N, C-alpha and C positions, 0 to 999 in steps of 0.2 A: 308585716314582717317579711324579709327576704328569706328565701330558702338557702340551703348550704351553698357556699361559693364565695363571691366577693363579700368582704366584711369591712367594718370600720366606717360605714356611711352615717354621717350625722344628718344629712338631708338627701333626699332623692336627687340624682343628677337631672338637670333640666333636659327635656326631650328635644333640644335644638341647639345649634351653634350658629353664630354669625361669622361671615367671611367678609371683612371689610378692610383688610390690611392694605389693599391698594389705594385706599383713600387717606392713609396716614400723611399728614403734612399738606394735604391738598386744599386749595382754595377754589371753590366753585363759583364762577362769576354769574351774575343774573342772567337767566335765560338758558344756561347750560344744563345738561343732564348728567346724572351720575347713577351708579347702581351699587348694590351690595348683595351678597348671597346669604341665604338662610337654608340650612339643612335641618329638616324636621324628621324626627324619628318615631313619633307616636302614631302607630297604625291602629291602635285600639280605639283612640278618640281623636281622629284627625281634627286639627284646630286651625285650619288655614284662614277661615273667615275672620275669627277674632284677631289673627295676626294682621290681616289686611286692614281691618278697622283701626287697630292700634297704630300701625305704621302711618296710615292716612292722617290720624289725629296728631301723632308725633310730628309729622312733617309740617303740619299747619302751626303747631306751637313753637317750632323752631329747633334746629339741629346745630351742633357744634358750639364752640366757645361763644360766638356772637349770636347764637340762637337765630340763625338765618332760616327764614321760612321757605318751605318747598311744597310741592304737590306730588302725591303719589300717582304717577302717570300710568304705570302698568305693573303687572306681576306676571312673570313667565316661568315656565317649567322646563328644566333641563333633564335629559334622560341619561346623562353620563357618557354620551357618545358625541360625535361631532355634528349631530343633527341641529337644525335651527331651533331656538327656543320656541315653545308653544305658549302663546299668550293665554292666560286664564282669567285675567282681570284687566280691563282696558281703561281704568281710571274712573269708570262710572258704574259698571256692572260686572258680575261674574259670568264668564263665557262658558265655563265647563262646570258641571255639577259633580262629576265623578273623576277622581284622579287615581290612577293605579300606582301604588308604591314601587319604587325601584328596589329590586332585589340584588344583593351582593353576595355571591357565593363564597363560602369559606372552604370549599373543596381544594385539596392540594393541587398544585400545578401538575399537568399531565406529563411533564418531562422534568428531569432533574435540574435544579438550579443550585449553583454552588457559590455564587458571589452576587451581592446586591449593594447598591448605594442608597442610603436614606438621606434625604434633604429635609432639614427642619425649617419649614417655610416661615413660620411665625414663632415668636418666643415660646420655649418649651421648658417645663419643669417636671421632672419625674421623681416620684418618691420611692425609696427603697428602705425597708425596715424603719418606717416612720420619719425618715430624714430625706432631704433632697439629694438625689444622686449627683455626684460630681461629673459623671460622663454617662452617655446612653449605652451602657453595656447591653448586649442583645437580650439577655435573659430579663433584665429590668424593663426594657422597652416592650418586649412581647408580653411580659406579665401585665403591664399596665394596659396595653391594648386588649388583651384577653379579658381582663377584669371589666373594662369599660363596655366592650361589646356584649359580654354576658349580662351585665347589669341592665343596659339599655334594652336588651331583648327581653329579659325577665320582667321588667317594669312596664314596657311600652309596646311589646310585640305580642305574638300569639302564644308563645311558649318559651320556657327557658332554653338557653343554648346548651346542648348536650355535648360536653367536651370533657376530656380527662385533664383536669387542671394540673395535677401533679406530673403526669406524663409529659404534657406539653412543656412545663417548666424544665424538666430534666433534659429534654431534647434541646430546648433553647439554650441551656447552659453550655452545650457543646459547640455552639456557634461562636467564633472568635471575631472581635472587632480588630480589623487590620489597619484602619486609618480613621483618624478623627480630627477634623478641623472645625472648631467651634469658637464662637466669641459670645460674650455675655452682653445682653442689651437690657439696660435698666430703664423701665418705664413705670410711671405711676398714673393713676387716674383719680380724679376728684369727684366724689359724689355730689351732685347738685342738690340733693335732699339733705344729707347730713354734713356735708363739708369735709368729710374724712377723705384721706388719701389712701389708695390701695395700690400695692405693687402688682403690676401685670407683666413684669419682665421675665426673662429666661434666656436660654442659649439658642443661638441660631448657627446654621452651618450645615455640615454634612458628615456622615460617617459611613464607612464601608465594612461589610461583614462577609465572612467566608465560613462555609460549612454546608450541611444538608438543609437547604432552605426552601425546598418545594412546598412544604406544608405551611410555611410562615408568610410567604409572599401574599396570599389572599388576606391575611390579617393586616399586613402593612398597607395594602391597598384600601381596605375598609377604613383604616384610621385616617385616610385622606378626607373622608366624609365626617367621621365622628370626632376627630382630634384625639389626642392622648395626653394624659397628665393633668396638671392642675388648671382650673379656670378655663376650660375649653369653651364654655358658653360665650366667653368674651373673644373668642377667636384664637386663643393660644393653642399650641400643640398640633397645628396642621403639619402634616408631613407628606412627602412625595417619595415614591420608591422607583428605582431604575434597576432592571435586571442587567448585569454587566456581562455575564457569560452563560452560555448554554452548552450542552454536551456536543461533542464533535460529530454531529449527524447531518451537517449541511445546512442546518438552520442558522440564520444570521442573528446576531445579538441586536436587540433593539429595545428602546425604552418601553417599559410597561407602566403606563400612567392611568390613573382614574380621573374622572371629571369632577366638577363641582356642582353642588346643588344650588338652586336659586329659589 
């Protein structure tokens, strides 16, 4: 049982998400390479080896509508910076035995932030009061990010996330959405096992917010890794955040982006 905090969980959220939107609609010719990303959150029971085994077998059995066969050539580790990926599996053997998890700080920004732009990179659906939200109002967006981070940490990390749920929600409600340009993308997937179709669509686009945002920017950055909203394990709910303005202290405005895990 989960302790007080997020509620309404029928199943535990999976401790990973896939990032493969760049492959949508792609045809990979024979001999060519492709990649996808996997963000893994379970630090209690790291399970990289089973993933390597599963992906290697899946590649041999076939991927995509035509079940084209492939070979798992390598697995690399990204650290969230611009550093070159570190190869941890070369297609035949594991090269590193110990992997240090990447830590993402949720400490407020050290300087005031009053305006941000959030880009919804992959289809996103947010629930509010048990219904799908028509637009990503800031309180709803931050509430779903807060719940997801708290639940993942409680289930798969070392200890629960100690935050003031109510206080965070009240402060998020004071942030205004000043611009919203979204469009709906309707996508379905067909289960090869059951033959059933599942909707994996949602809204894409961007929204801008104004208010006292310094404490929320780290949460938005963390959601780049975890996703937010429904069906994140399938790659939905990936967001990117850009800080649009900083206080008049001589500092230049610049994008504040997080990397992807692989």
